[in-house]
VOKOL-579174 format. One record per residue (C-alpha): chain; residue in one letter; x, y, z. Coordinates in steps of 0.001 Angstrom, whole numbers, plus 500000, padded with zeros to 6 digits. Example, Ala and Ser with C-alpha at 12.3 -4.5 7.8 and 13.67 -1.06 7.14 Angstrom:
REM residues 2
<pt "A" "a" <512300 495500 507800>>,
<pt "A" "s" <513670 498940 507140>>,
***
This chain:
REM residues 390
<pt "A" "m" <686192 893624 805970>>,
<pt "A" "m" <685747 896425 803440>>,
<pt "A" "t" <682559 896282 801408>>,
<pt "A" "l" <683267 896558 797703>>,
<pt "A" "p" <681033 898905 795743>>,
<pt "A" "c" <678662 897605 793126>>,
<pt "A" "i" <679885 898835 789748>>,
<pt "A" "a" <677621 898729 786720>>,
<pt "A" "e" <679383 899604 783510>>,
<pt "A" "e" <679071 899394 779767>>,
<pt "A" "k" <682336 898034 778433>>,
<pt "A" "p" <683949 899885 775514>>,
<pt "A" "n" <684112 898167 772152>>,
<pt "A" "d" <687303 897707 770139>>,
<pt "A" "e" <686952 901106 768435>>,
<pt "A" "e" <686548 902856 771776>>,
<pt "A" "e" <689527 901142 773364>>,
<pt "A" "t" <691897 902446 770676>>,
<pt "A" "r" <691064 906042 771606>>,
<pt "A" "p" <693032 907609 774490>>,
<pt "A" "i" <690978 908754 777481>>,
<pt "A" "c" <690950 912537 777670>>,
<pt "A" "f" <688917 912957 780832>>,
<pt "A" "s" <687040 911164 783585>>,
<pt "A" "l" <683900 912806 784932>>,
<pt "A" "g" <682480 911955 788337>>,
<pt "A" "i" <678906 912815 789300>>,
<pt "A" "m" <678523 913031 793078>>,
<pt "A" "a" <675069 911702 793981>>,
<pt "A" "w" <673434 911265 797372>>,
<pt "A" "n" <669713 910465 797163>>,
<pt "A" "e" <669269 912399 793922>>,
<pt "A" "e" <666443 910331 792431>>,
<pt "A" "e" <664438 913498 791788>>,
<pt "A" "s" <667206 915441 790026>>,
<pt "A" "i" <669533 912904 788375>>,
<pt "A" "r" <667450 912678 785182>>,
<pt "A" "q" <667721 916395 784424>>,
<pt "A" "a" <671425 916396 785241>>,
<pt "A" "l" <672212 913462 782921>>,
<pt "A" "v" <670021 914700 780074>>,
<pt "A" "s" <671781 918060 780302>>,
<pt "A" "l" <675172 916320 780428>>,
<pt "A" "f" <674571 914289 777264>>,
<pt "A" "q" <673640 917494 775400>>,
<pt "A" "q" <677171 918841 775877>>,
<pt "A" "s" <679257 919518 772746>>,
<pt "A" "v" <682410 918064 774296>>,
<pt "A" "f" <681540 914575 773009>>,
<pt "A" "q" <681532 915793 769409>>,
<pt "A" "k" <684861 917532 770043>>,
<pt "A" "l" <686341 914306 771421>>,
<pt "A" "a" <685189 912383 768344>>,
<pt "A" "l" <686958 914893 766107>>,
<pt "A" "r" <690097 914559 768247>>,
<pt "A" "h" <689875 910744 768246>>,
<pt "A" "e" <689699 910687 772028>>,
<pt "A" "r" <687159 909370 774488>>,
<pt "A" "c" <685924 909938 778020>>,
<pt "A" "e" <684454 907996 780915>>,
<pt "A" "l" <681436 909080 782939>>,
<pt "A" "f" <680891 907861 786498>>,
<pt "A" "c" <677853 908298 788688>>,
<pt "A" "i" <679137 907865 792252>>,
<pt "A" "a" <676061 907026 794307>>,
<pt "A" "n" <677151 907162 797944>>,
<pt "A" "g" <674971 906036 800823>>,
<pt "A" "c" <671805 906346 798741>>,
<pt "A" "t" <668565 904973 800158>>,
<pt "A" "d" <666519 905709 797030>>,
<pt "A" "r" <666741 904611 793376>>,
<pt "A" "t" <669572 906968 792392>>,
<pt "A" "a" <671977 904212 791276>>,
<pt "A" "a" <669365 902159 789416>>,
<pt "A" "l" <667928 905205 787695>>,
<pt "A" "a" <671405 906432 786680>>,
<pt "A" "s" <672191 903027 785119>>,
<pt "A" "e" <668931 903077 783180>>,
<pt "A" "l" <669456 906652 782002>>,
<pt "A" "f" <673063 906018 780970>>,
<pt "A" "r" <671905 903130 778750>>,
<pt "A" "q" <669069 905135 777199>>,
<pt "A" "l" <671044 908306 776597>>,
<pt "A" "k" <674077 906569 775193>>,
<pt "A" "r" <672010 904341 772903>>,
<pt "A" "r" <670684 907333 770978>>,
<pt "A" "h" <673707 909612 771248>>,
<pt "A" "p" <675394 910461 767901>>,
<pt "A" "y" <678867 910191 769464>>,
<pt "A" "a" <678279 907207 771721>>,
<pt "A" "q" <681557 905678 770564>>,
<pt "A" "v" <683550 908147 772679>>,
<pt "A" "i" <681555 907628 775886>>,
<pt "A" "t" <682000 904901 778504>>,
<pt "A" "t" <679591 904935 781436>>,
<pt "A" "h" <679833 903515 784959>>,
<pt "A" "v" <677572 903589 788002>>,
<pt "A" "v" <679312 902966 791317>>,
<pt "A" "d" <677066 902265 794298>>,
<pt "A" "i" <679059 902895 797492>>,
<pt "A" "p" <677207 901825 800655>>,
<pt "A" "e" <678945 904412 802868>>,
<pt "A" "p" <677582 907969 802661>>,
<pt "A" "g" <680036 910852 802439>>,
<pt "A" "r" <681262 913112 799664>>,
<pt "A" "n" <684910 912931 800755>>,
<pt "A" "n" <685079 909150 800531>>,
<pt "A" "a" <683256 909236 797179>>,
<pt "A" "w" <685694 911866 795847>>,
<pt "A" "n" <688755 909927 797032>>,
<pt "A" "r" <687601 906656 795543>>,
<pt "A" "f" <686633 908218 792219>>,
<pt "A" "v" <689924 910072 791786>>,
<pt "A" "h" <692299 907456 793178>>,
<pt "A" "e" <690506 904199 792432>>,
<pt "A" "f" <687807 904338 789763>>,
<pt "A" "s" <689055 906852 787186>>,
<pt "A" "a" <691427 905532 784516>>,
<pt "A" "p" <695127 905959 785394>>,
<pt "A" "e" <695856 907466 781974>>,
<pt "A" "t" <693160 910149 782046>>,
<pt "A" "r" <694524 913684 781713>>,
<pt "A" "f" <691674 915644 783270>>,
<pt "A" "i" <689241 915060 786108>>,
<pt "A" "y" <685778 916631 786142>>,
<pt "A" "l" <683581 916717 789224>>,
<pt "A" "m" <679922 917714 789085>>,
<pt "A" "d" <676963 917541 791444>>,
<pt "A" "a" <673945 915477 790477>>,
<pt "A" "d" <671492 918345 790961>>,
<pt "A" "i" <672771 920877 788427>>,
<pt "A" "i" <672057 921450 784752>>,
<pt "A" "f" <674303 923095 782188>>,
<pt "A" "h" <673523 926595 780983>>,
<pt "A" "h" <675820 926539 777945>>,
<pt "A" "r" <676129 923618 775552>>,
<pt "A" "d" <679905 924199 775397>>,
<pt "A" "t" <680449 924367 779169>>,
<pt "A" "l" <682419 921126 779569>>,
<pt "A" "y" <684483 921737 776449>>,
<pt "A" "n" <685295 925314 777470>>,
<pt "A" "l" <686444 924144 780912>>,
<pt "A" "l" <688746 921654 779189>>,
<pt "A" "a" <690006 924063 776506>>,
<pt "A" "t" <690751 926727 779109>>,
<pt "A" "l" <693141 924395 780933>>,
<pt "A" "e" <694713 923187 777700>>,
<pt "A" "q" <695421 926785 776703>>,
<pt "A" "a" <696702 927921 780116>>,
<pt "A" "p" <699708 925784 781133>>,
<pt "A" "r" <700035 927465 784561>>,
<pt "A" "a" <696421 926853 785487>>,
<pt "A" "c" <695508 923717 787422>>,
<pt "A" "v" <691744 924066 787768>>,
<pt "A" "s" <689057 925657 785630>>,
<pt "A" "s" <685653 926613 786884>>,
<pt "A" "g" <682616 928243 785345>>,
<pt "A" "r" <679923 930548 786582>>,
<pt "A" "q" <677084 929531 788864>>,
<pt "A" "h" <673526 930711 788278>>,
<pt "A" "k" <670714 930252 790747>>,
<pt "A" "s" <667525 929167 789019>>,
<pt "A" "i" <665700 932162 790517>>,
<pt "A" "e" <667891 934425 788375>>,
<pt "A" "f" <665700 933514 785389>>,
<pt "A" "k" <662383 934332 787051>>,
<pt "A" "k" <660526 937229 785424>>,
<pt "A" "k" <659110 938458 788727>>,
<pt "A" "k" <661579 938254 791587>>,
<pt "A" "t" <660609 938552 795221>>,
<pt "A" "l" <662630 940507 797757>>,
<pt "A" "r" <663968 937200 799052>>,
<pt "A" "d" <665087 936300 795530>>,
<pt "A" "r" <666889 939622 795114>>,
<pt "A" "l" <668699 939282 798440>>,
<pt "A" "s" <669782 935769 797501>>,
<pt "A" "l" <671082 936915 794109>>,
<pt "A" "a" <672900 939880 795671>>,
<pt "A" "t" <674685 937478 797994>>,
<pt "A" "s" <675765 935422 794966>>,
<pt "A" "s" <677083 938557 793239>>,
<pt "A" "m" <679296 939318 796219>>,
<pt "A" "t" <680546 935716 796364>>,
<pt "A" "g" <681478 936039 792702>>,
<pt "A" "t" <684131 938648 793561>>,
<pt "A" "i" <686378 936003 795176>>,
<pt "A" "e" <689581 935547 793177>>,
<pt "A" "g" <690589 931995 792359>>,
<pt "A" "r" <687230 930624 793452>>,
<pt "A" "i" <686466 927000 792610>>,
<pt "A" "s" <682818 926123 792213>>,
<pt "A" "g" <682456 922867 794129>>,
<pt "A" "q" <679375 922036 792047>>,
<pt "A" "l" <681351 921777 788789>>,
<pt "A" "y" <685034 922060 787934>>,
<pt "A" "c" <687766 920543 785790>>,
<pt "A" "m" <691175 919711 787274>>,
<pt "A" "r" <694390 918339 785841>>,
<pt "A" "a" <694547 914672 786818>>,
<pt "A" "c" <698135 914972 788086>>,
<pt "A" "i" <696961 917679 790509>>,
<pt "A" "a" <693845 915796 791608>>,
<pt "A" "r" <695906 912708 792409>>,
<pt "A" "n" <698093 914652 794797>>,
<pt "A" "l" <694987 915590 796801>>,
<pt "A" "y" <693065 913576 799349>>,
<pt "A" "l" <690066 914540 801461>>,
<pt "A" "p" <690234 913543 805148>>,
<pt "A" "r" <687083 912023 806574>>,
<pt "A" "d" <686439 914876 809017>>,
<pt "A" "l" <686967 917679 806501>>,
<pt "A" "s" <683347 918800 806514>>,
<pt "A" "a" <682139 920409 803284>>,
<pt "A" "n" <684198 923180 801652>>,
<pt "A" "d" <686438 920733 799806>>,
<pt "A" "d" <686773 923452 797150>>,
<pt "A" "g" <688261 925772 799799>>,
<pt "A" "f" <690860 923182 800702>>,
<pt "A" "f" <691650 922557 797041>>,
<pt "A" "k" <692178 926269 796436>>,
<pt "A" "a" <694473 926580 799464>>,
<pt "A" "a" <696598 923629 798347>>,
<pt "A" "i" <696671 924270 794604>>,
<pt "A" "c" <697163 928042 794658>>,
<pt "A" "t" <700188 927656 796968>>,
<pt "A" "d" <701723 924751 795026>>,
<pt "A" "f" <700842 922464 797931>>,
<pt "A" "f" <701825 924990 800598>>,
<pt "A" "n" <705273 925692 799163>>,
<pt "A" "e" <704650 929189 797762>>,
<pt "A" "n" <702580 932302 798376>>,
<pt "A" "l" <698991 932070 797225>>,
<pt "A" "d" <698622 932593 793466>>,
<pt "A" "a" <694936 932808 792525>>,
<pt "A" "g" <695907 932538 788840>>,
<pt "A" "r" <696218 928774 789217>>,
<pt "A" "v" <692408 928698 789169>>,
<pt "A" "v" <690849 930156 786029>>,
<pt "A" "t" <687279 930975 785074>>,
<pt "A" "a" <686299 929668 781654>>,
<pt "A" "l" <684266 931882 779351>>,
<pt "A" "d" <680845 930570 778324>>,
<pt "A" "a" <680965 927867 780959>>,
<pt "A" "a" <678075 927949 783404>>,
<pt "A" "h" <675577 925807 785209>>,
<pt "A" "v" <672303 926353 787024>>,
<pt "A" "y" <671306 925102 790438>>,
<pt "A" "d" <668359 925445 792762>>,
<pt "A" "a" <669088 927918 795544>>,
<pt "A" "y" <668299 927538 799227>>,
<pt "A" "l" <665506 930014 799913>>,
<pt "A" "s" <663622 929026 803065>>,
<pt "A" "m" <665212 930410 806231>>,
<pt "A" "p" <665697 926969 807880>>,
<pt "A" "e" <667512 925663 804794>>,
<pt "A" "v" <669649 928818 804496>>,
<pt "A" "l" <670651 928558 808161>>,
<pt "A" "n" <671400 924840 807887>>,
<pt "A" "n" <673485 925376 804758>>,
<pt "A" "q" <675391 928228 806409>>,
<pt "A" "k" <675991 926099 809489>>,
<pt "A" "r" <677483 923458 807194>>,
<pt "A" "q" <679647 926116 805533>>,
<pt "A" "m" <680924 927431 808867>>,
<pt "A" "i" <681798 923918 810047>>,
<pt "A" "g" <683551 923334 806742>>,
<pt "A" "q" <685525 926566 806792>>,
<pt "A" "t" <686637 925848 810352>>,
<pt "A" "s" <687901 922381 809426>>,
<pt "A" "v" <689664 923759 806329>>,
<pt "A" "h" <691344 926456 808437>>,
<pt "A" "v" <692577 923899 810980>>,
<pt "A" "l" <693825 921492 808300>>,
<pt "A" "v" <695609 924183 806263>>,
<pt "A" "e" <697349 925627 809328>>,
<pt "A" "y" <698530 922149 810262>>,
<pt "A" "l" <699875 921351 806786>>,
<pt "A" "k" <701616 924727 806364>>,
<pt "A" "n" <703764 924008 809401>>,
<pt "A" "l" <704946 920566 808310>>,
<pt "A" "p" <708428 920127 806784>>,
<pt "A" "q" <708417 920560 803011>>,
<pt "A" "e" <709553 916990 802363>>,
<pt "A" "e" <706454 915681 804158>>,
<pt "A" "r" <704208 917772 801905>>,
<pt "A" "a" <705854 916583 798681>>,
<pt "A" "n" <703252 913834 798265>>,
<pt "A" "l" <700279 915426 799960>>,
<pt "A" "a" <697761 912727 799039>>,
<pt "A" "e" <699887 909965 800509>>,
<pt "A" "l" <700626 912013 803616>>,
<pt "A" "l" <696921 912541 804299>>,
<pt "A" "r" <696085 908942 803455>>,
<pt "A" "q" <698698 907685 805916>>,
<pt "A" "r" <697392 910024 808630>>,
<pt "A" "e" <693913 908602 808082>>,
<pt "A" "r" <695124 905008 808219>>,
<pt "A" "s" <697203 905444 811344>>,
<pt "A" "d" <694523 907397 813209>>,
<pt "A" "p" <691067 907923 811651>>,
<pt "A" "e" <690360 910581 814296>>,
<pt "A" "w" <693477 912678 813652>>,
<pt "A" "l" <691717 915687 812103>>,
<pt "A" "r" <688945 915501 814686>>,
<pt "A" "k" <691648 915745 817381>>,
<pt "A" "l" <693161 918800 815677>>,
<pt "A" "l" <689709 920384 815621>>,
<pt "A" "n" <689308 919671 819335>>,
<pt "A" "q" <692670 921307 820059>>,
<pt "A" "h" <691615 924350 818048>>,
<pt "A" "l" <688261 924590 819813>>,
<pt "A" "a" <689946 924363 823214>>,
<pt "A" "h" <691525 927766 822478>>,
<pt "A" "v" <688456 929375 820903>>,
<pt "A" "r" <686417 931225 823533>>,
<pt "A" "f" <683850 932862 821258>>,
<pt "A" "f" <681938 931510 818278>>,
<pt "A" "w" <682923 934452 816057>>,
<pt "A" "r" <686528 933304 816298>>,
<pt "A" "l" <686067 929857 814766>>,
<pt "A" "f" <688249 930974 811847>>,
<pt "A" "p" <689741 934341 810803>>,
<pt "A" "g" <687574 936937 809083>>,
<pt "A" "i" <684127 935772 810168>>,
<pt "A" "l" <682951 939309 810920>>,
<pt "A" "t" <684430 940936 807821>>,
<pt "A" "f" <684451 938551 804851>>,
<pt "A" "r" <681032 939601 803522>>,
<pt "A" "f" <681970 943287 803599>>,
<pt "A" "r" <685300 942620 801895>>,
<pt "A" "r" <683332 941017 799077>>,
<pt "A" "l" <680902 943945 799054>>,
<pt "A" "w" <683773 946420 798732>>,
<pt "A" "k" <684968 944714 795525>>,
<pt "A" "l" <681720 945532 793740>>,
<pt "A" "k" <681763 948540 791442>>,
<pt "A" "g" <679938 951835 791745>>,
<pt "A" "m" <676418 951935 793123>>,
<pt "A" "r" <676305 948161 793492>>,
<pt "A" "k" <678098 948647 796809>>,
<pt "A" "l" <675084 950555 798081>>,
<pt "A" "s" <672420 948370 796460>>,
<pt "A" "h" <674017 945206 797858>>,
<pt "A" "l" <674593 946591 801360>>,
<pt "A" "p" <671302 945188 802789>>,
<pt "A" "a" <672281 941702 801581>>,
<pt "A" "a" <675714 942057 803225>>,
<pt "A" "i" <674160 943124 806536>>,
<pt "A" "l" <671576 940341 806448>>,
<pt "A" "g" <674336 937923 805451>>,
<pt "A" "l" <676360 938921 808500>>,
<pt "A" "v" <673372 938183 810751>>,
<pt "A" "v" <672914 934772 809113>>,
<pt "A" "t" <676654 934097 809454>>,
<pt "A" "l" <676646 934893 813164>>,
<pt "A" "i" <673664 932624 813808>>,
<pt "A" "a" <675260 929858 811720>>,
<pt "A" "c" <678598 930272 813525>>,
<pt "A" "a" <676925 930015 816921>>,
<pt "A" "r" <675204 926808 815846>>,
<pt "A" "a" <678427 925440 814299>>,
<pt "A" "f" <680342 926282 817467>>,
<pt "A" "q" <677905 924330 819633>>,
<pt "A" "f" <677931 921417 817180>>,
<pt "A" "l" <681732 921187 817065>>,
<pt "A" "k" <682066 921588 820823>>,
<pt "A" "k" <680076 918342 821187>>,
<pt "A" "g" <682850 916494 819380>>,
<pt "A" "r" <680994 916170 816093>>,
<pt "A" "s" <682174 917298 812677>>,
<pt "A" "y" <680077 915676 809913>>,
<pt "A" "y" <677024 917748 809060>>,
<pt "A" "w" <675395 917609 805651>>,
<pt "A" "p" <671631 918279 805782>>,
<pt "A" "k" <669581 917245 802777>>,
<pt "A" "a" <667571 920166 801517>>,
<pt "A" "g" <664001 919734 800395>>,
<pt "A" "r" <664522 921628 797162>>,
<pt "A" "q" <662446 921067 794031>>,
<pt "A" "t" <663795 920017 790658>>,
<pt "A" "m" <664170 922784 788116>>,
<pt "A" "p" <661303 923239 785655>>,
<pt "A" "n" <661364 921706 782187>>,
<pt "A" "s" <660979 925168 780652>>,
<pt "A" "y" <664446 926004 781874>>,
<pt "A" "m" <665824 922722 780526>>,
<pt "A" "q" <664746 923772 777051>>,
<pt "A" "s" <666591 927083 777290>>,
<pt "A" "a" <669732 925302 778483>>,
<pt "A" "k" <670099 923148 775385>>,
***
């Protein structure tokens, strides 16, 4: 028997119910007791709520606590009540906390998009529970960018590691930031930590259970090819101006290696899934979400079996997916001028980290396992930064 989630919500009053819902925002939270306060305080400082009031629209905010063993859900409920009570535009905000017993981002994403969010919402936001906003207009600019670009399906902002704002940076900090600069050269990149998507697009997507991490990579592959019916068009994903958030970077070598192992497992599963979907008849891909949902219902291990078939033909760990040995240098080459030279050490070190992570991912997958999501022991960002982010 399926266990129903515990949903705590503040019901809208009569004035709220007359306003159409513009967007639904889901906050993905897994044991985020230490960071959820900063994330929600930063969220309620966003200008988008004032904009909605002027447009006579409203929004709904969900905290999706999945598999939490701490006070994340209870704390989110308490914070939602406090923050809404004193918010000048509380009439446009409806809050919900959903406590799902099963851990897993994919299940939380699926249930938020297909079950919890209002059917009439026009836009879907997803954000992690351990980020804070760098611009007060970030959420509104993500929304406005999609409203002004009819061809675009997803808008994303810029990511900033908290170490970027340190006055004195260590060599480790500089290498980490150089790696981020190279990642920023990817066209059509979706930041999995925060993005806005048209609801009609989100509802034609579904995340299989064994698609480990890199859901943003799968989204890009599906959306930028019109669900695998056209050549890739990176213009379907747009970067909004003055939209940015800050997150705490992985800095210790064990955490970097664990995160990269997770990324390599995720990119392998995305590669296998995309290659499978591309070769299906077009009529089967017409309703991609339902296709994937049916596959999951008929055989929960279906993607795991595809991964096993792929691994049976992979002799070396550096062949888990195409481009393992070159993707960092392709990003390096896109940098301008002397930055190619200054970022070369980070690219070389990144290749070493990638090879170690791929070897570990290869061994992990060969054992018939696919879910790997280590919890990093990162610290919350300092209050001094919170003040500058208002």
